[in-house]
C-alpha positions, 0 to 999 in steps of 0.5 A: 561252318563258323559264323561270320562276325557282323561288321560294325556300322560304317565309321564306328569301330565296335569299341567306340560304338559300345562306349557311345551307347554306354549308359554310364558314359551318357550319364557322366556327359549329362552331369558335366554339361549341367555343371558347365551350364551352371558355371556359365550362369545358365539354368542347368534344367534347360538341357532337359527341355531338349528331346533325347534325340537332340541331347544325343547330338551333344553327348554321343561323342567318345571323349577322354583325358588328353594323352601325352606324346613326344613330338617327332624329332624331339627328345624327352626321357620317358620318366619326365613324360610320365611325371607330367602325365601324372601331375596334369591328370592330378591337376585336371581331377582336383581343380575346379573351374569357376565356383568350386561348389559347382564341382566342375573339374578341369577334366570335365571341361577338357573332355565333355566341355570341349565336345559340348562347346563345339557341337553347340556352335555347329548347331547354332551356326548351321541348324542342320540337326532338325532343331525346331524354333523353341529348342533353337532358342535354348541352343542360341542362349548357350551359344551366346554365353560361349561366344562371350567367354570362349571355353578355350579361354576357360581352359587357360589354367590347364595351359598354365599348368603345362607351361609351368611343368615343362619349365620345371624340367627345362635346364638352361645348361642342358635342354629346354622343353616345350609343348603343344596341346592339340585340340581337334577343331573337327572330329568325326566317327563319334570320337574326340581326344586331344593330345599334348606333344612335347618338344625339345631344344638343346642348350646354346652357349657362348663365351664372354670376357669379364675381368680379363677372363673368359666365362661360359654363359648359356642362353636363357630360353623359353620352350615352345608353347602351342603355336609360339616357337622356342625363343630366347629371353630378352629385355627392353633396354629402356628398362635399364636406360629409361632415357632412350626412346628407340626400340632395342632388346638385349638377349639374356645369358647366364653364366655357370657360376650363377647357376651354381650360386642359385643351387646353393642359395635357393634351397627351399625348392626341389631341383625341378621346381627351383628351375621354374622359380628362378627362371620365370622372371628372367623369361617373362617378368623383368624388374630392375633395381639399383643399389646405393652405388647405382649398380643395376640388377634384376630381381628374382621374385614370384608375385610379391616374394623376393628370392634374390638378385641377378647382377649383370654386365652388358656386352654387345647387346647381350646381358650376362647374368654374373651371379645370384645374390641373396636378399641380405647381400650387402650390396643389394637394396635390401641388404644395404638397409639390413646392414645399416640397421644391424651393422652386419658384415658379409662374414656374419651373414655367412656364419648365420646362414642368412645367405640361404633362403632356408634361413627364413623358414628354420629360424623362429623370428618371434624370439628375435623381434629386433631381426624380424622388425628389420626384415619387415622394414626391408619389405621381406615379410612376403618371403617370411610368409611364403607358404607354397606347396612347391617348397619344402616343408620346414620346422623351426630349428631350436638350436639355430634359433638360439644361436641367431638370437644370442648373436643379435643380443650380443651385437646390440650390446 
């Protein structure tokens, strides 16, 4: 007669129990906890003052990296899910919380950190695990640090990465993506694992009349971020009309022509990363400027790096982005200054390729000091120095540099 297999203890599957009792897992948990204590300004050796049984309260919970799923009712191609899965795991393993010399990765924070944080607060609040007063002082000291700066705040960098990731793959003229990172507030049976759910919403468009023609425009929208639902971009009308005091917001739309101009002119990023850089300011960080004729436009920028301008018109409480103007466009604030100093015409800028951002990374400006000094005067030095892993790698083009150099030498004469 075949022997019957013994059942695992109630509440634990054989695989989970095997994992919990695995020495390698326990060692990893202890190492991560000591890094967390150091990152929070505590002596890591205080964890060793707890008995083995007491330490087990904080480490004998199975935990693993977040998993990724498409939420029910949403649509997202598998390759996009996998792309964010891979990029997020790379981020978790290669970025560090706090002092980098401590070596506390965000993966450790999102796994061992969450279980340790949760169990510390449980013991601190309830002391139902038989901790004597001397050991409770250790628990209370750790809990005090955690309550002063929540571990969930420490995980914010992961949320920023996820928000940027879904924004990269969102297309205002096709589909917008969002996410919700669900970290269980309670977990049992010795198991903990968080899940990132992806959400989608289809694009929304309307038609507006401009210069006696109808144009198609897409609603600029942001995807869901955790408990915050999808929402349309809007701008306080006091940004444009500062003399007004009543609270009123304009919805932001962008016409197809502007999307084509962005693709042509913002040519220093892959398509998905371009989505992030050109839409982020429309969604969250509005900066209005005016040219010498009083025409208002929105800046497209990241930190202090200016990429271009969005001219717009206002109709029925809506802003319609009409185009995307390069930084040297002659009817923009920077372009006007460059035109005054160098007497450029629109045809000149197109001939030289100055209407594309790649111009600023393929020309060796050290050979053209006159042009370089004017660009610095126009406050474009941050663009010239823009060195991001998100953009393409460029090398100076000797032929292009020589052509631009000869043009300005002749124009100065």
